[in-house]
C-alpha positions as CSV (number, residue, x, y, z in Angstrom):
1,M,0.0,0.0,0.0
2,T,1.2,3.5,-0.8
3,P,1.4,6.1,2.0
4,R,-1.3,8.1,0.2
5,L,-3.7,5.2,0.2
6,V,-3.0,4.5,3.9
7,A,-3.7,8.1,4.7
8,N,-7.0,8.1,2.8
9,L,-8.1,4.9,4.5
10,M,-7.3,6.4,7.9
11,A,-9.2,9.6,7.1
12,L,-12.2,7.6,6.0
13,A,-12.1,5.5,9.2
14,L,-11.9,8.7,11.3
15,L,-14.9,10.2,9.5
16,Q,-17.0,7.1,10.2
17,A,-16.0,6.8,13.9
18,P,-18.7,9.3,15.2
19,A,-21.4,7.5,13.2
20,I,-20.4,4.1,14.6
21,A,-20.4,5.5,18.2
22,A,-23.8,7.2,17.7
23,D,-25.3,3.9,16.6
24,K,-24.0,2.0,19.7
25,P,-27.0,0.1,21.1
26,F,-28.4,1.0,24.5
27,T,-28.0,-1.8,26.9
28,G,-28.0,-2.1,30.7
29,S,-28.9,-3.9,33.9
30,F,-31.1,-2.0,36.4
31,Q,-32.2,-2.7,39.9
32,G,-35.7,-1.5,40.9
33,Q,-36.3,0.3,44.1
34,G,-39.3,0.3,46.4
35,R,-42.1,-2.2,47.2
36,G,-43.9,-2.3,43.8
37,C,-40.7,-1.9,41.7
38,W,-38.2,-4.2,43.4
39,G,-36.7,-6.5,40.8
40,K,-34.6,-6.3,37.7
41,L,-34.8,-4.7,34.3
42,Y,-32.4,-6.0,31.6
43,V,-32.0,-4.3,28.3
44,K,-29.8,-6.2,25.9
45,T,-29.0,-5.6,22.2
46,R,-32.1,-7.5,21.0
47,T,-34.1,-8.4,24.1
48,I,-35.7,-6.8,27.1
49,E,-36.9,-8.4,30.4
50,W,-38.5,-6.7,33.4
51,N,-39.4,-8.5,36.6
52,T,-41.3,-6.7,39.4
53,P,-43.5,-8.1,42.2
54,Y,-46.7,-7.3,40.2
55,S,-45.6,-7.9,36.6
56,V,-43.2,-10.4,35.2
57,C,-42.2,-9.5,31.6
58,A,-40.2,-12.4,30.4
59,K,-37.3,-11.9,27.9
60,T,-38.7,-10.8,24.5
61,T,-37.5,-8.9,21.5
62,Y,-38.5,-5.3,21.1
63,A,-38.8,-2.3,18.7
64,I,-37.4,1.1,19.7
65,I,-40.3,3.6,19.4
66,G,-38.7,6.6,20.9
67,K,-35.1,7.6,21.4
68,D,-33.1,10.7,22.4
69,L,-29.9,9.6,24.0
70,D,-27.9,12.7,23.1
71,S,-29.8,15.2,25.3
72,A,-29.0,16.2,28.8
73,S,-32.0,14.1,29.9
74,P,-31.7,11.0,27.7
75,R,-34.7,8.7,27.1
76,I,-35.5,5.6,25.2
77,A,-38.8,3.6,24.8
78,F,-39.2,0.0,23.8
79,A,-42.4,-1.7,22.4
80,L,-42.3,-5.3,23.5
81,D,-42.9,-7.7,20.6
82,R,-44.5,-10.4,22.9
83,R,-45.9,-10.1,26.3
84,S,-45.7,-13.1,28.7
85,K,-48.8,-14.1,30.5
86,S,-48.0,-12.2,33.6
87,C,-46.6,-9.1,31.9
88,R,-48.9,-6.0,32.2
89,Y,-47.0,-3.7,29.9
90,T,-46.6,-3.3,26.1
91,V,-44.2,-0.3,26.3
92,V,-41.3,0.3,28.6
93,E,-39.6,3.7,28.8
94,L,-36.3,4.6,30.5
95,S,-35.4,8.2,31.1
96,F,-32.6,9.9,33.0
97,D,-32.8,13.1,35.1
98,P,-29.4,14.6,35.7
99,A,-30.7,16.1,39.0
100,Y,-30.8,12.4,40.3
101,P,-27.6,11.0,38.9
102,D,-27.8,7.6,40.7
103,Y,-31.2,6.6,39.2
104,W,-33.0,6.2,36.0
105,H,-36.8,6.4,35.7
106,A,-38.5,3.3,34.3
107,R,-42.2,3.4,33.2
108,G,-44.4,0.6,32.0
109,F,-47.4,1.4,29.9
110,V,-50.2,-1.0,29.3
111,S,-50.8,0.2,25.8
112,R,-49.2,2.2,23.0
113,T,-52.0,4.7,23.4
114,D,-51.1,5.3,27.0
115,Y,-47.5,5.8,26.0
116,D,-48.4,8.2,23.3
117,S,-50.4,10.3,25.7
118,R,-47.8,10.3,28.5
119,E,-47.2,14.1,28.2
120,K,-50.8,14.8,29.0
121,P,-52.0,11.7,30.9
122,D,-55.4,11.5,32.4
123,E,-56.0,9.8,35.8
124,G,-56.7,6.5,34.2
125,V,-53.3,6.5,32.4
126,Q,-51.5,7.4,35.6
127,L,-53.2,4.5,37.4
128,R,-52.3,2.0,34.7
129,T,-48.7,3.1,34.4
130,L,-45.9,1.6,36.6
131,S,-43.4,4.3,37.5
132,C,-40.1,3.2,39.2
133,G,-36.8,4.5,40.2
134,V,-34.1,2.1,39.0
135,Q,-30.4,2.1,39.6
136,R,-28.1,1.2,36.8
137,E,-25.8,-1.7,37.7
138,D,-23.3,-1.6,34.8
């Protein structure tokens, strides 16, 4: 290889590095806090699993339906592809508030409609939505 070709290949690799980093999948292991939220939430590259005392969402694949991981308050939402028999939620959302750096906020929505109306929820939506502080373990 000529020095010019090597230099061009290195420049191309450097230009692509930010795009590769930006596409890094969101993964993590979270421990729930409190009586109704105690348990684990696992987000892997292709699957999600959330176990709490009142809802056990077995490992399933998901689709990302909302994502803003570059803001000061990052958030991501997952639509579960299949719900296990004891799983109450079809959408799981994780958000981070920098005012509380030790915790993420996990919410489980019983329907996509409830998730879509999360900014202006009525009392029924609030009653159907599980809201938990979760601590990231990894």
